[in-house]
C-alpha positions in Angstrom: 18.7 21.6 -21.6 18.3 18.0 -20.0 19.8 19.3 -16.7 17.0 21.8 -16.5 14.2 19.5 -17.3 15.8 16.8 -14.8 16.0 19.7 -12.2 12.3 20.6 -12.7 11.2 16.9 -12.5 13.1 16.3 -9.3 11.6 19.7 -7.9 8.2 18.4 -8.9 8.7 15.0 -7.4 10.0 16.6 -4.0 6.8 18.8 -4.0 4.6 15.9 -4.6 6.2 14.0 -1.7 6.0 16.9 0.6 2.2 17.3 0.0 1.6 13.7 0.2 3.4 13.4 3.6 1.4 16.6 4.8 -1.8 14.7 3.7 -0.8 11.6 5.6 0.2 13.5 8.7 -3.3 15.1 8.7 -5.1 12.0 8.2 -3.3 10.1 10.8 -3.7 13.1 13.3 -7.4 13.3 12.6 -7.8 9.3 13.1 -5.9 9.8 16.5 -8.2 12.7 17.5 -11.2 10.7 16.5 -10.0 7.5 18.5 -9.3 9.6 21.6 -12.8 11.3 21.2 -14.3 8.0 21.1 -12.5 6.9 24.2 -13.4 9.9 26.1 -16.9 9.3 26.7 -18.1 12.4 24.8 -20.7 10.8 22.8 -22.3 9.7 26.0 -22.1 13.1 27.3 -23.7 14.4 24.1 -26.8 12.2 24.7 -27.6 13.8 28.2 -30.1 16.3 28.8 -29.2 19.3 31.0 -30.2 17.8 34.4 -28.1 14.6 33.8 -25.1 16.8 32.7 -25.4 18.7 35.9 -25.3 15.5 38.0 -22.5 14.2 35.8 -20.3 17.2 36.4 -21.2 17.8 40.1 -18.2 17.2 42.3 
């Protein structure tokens, strides 16, 4: 019977580690995205009105 509980414990531990690694990956990916967004100048573009944006994207 101890083997069953030990197996369930290890399975539970593995499930927790998988969920924790998924959460960590998601947080790191979001931080990377937010850093790239900040460097892209998008907040600057968001503050433009329509005319300024037309001038900005004109070739």
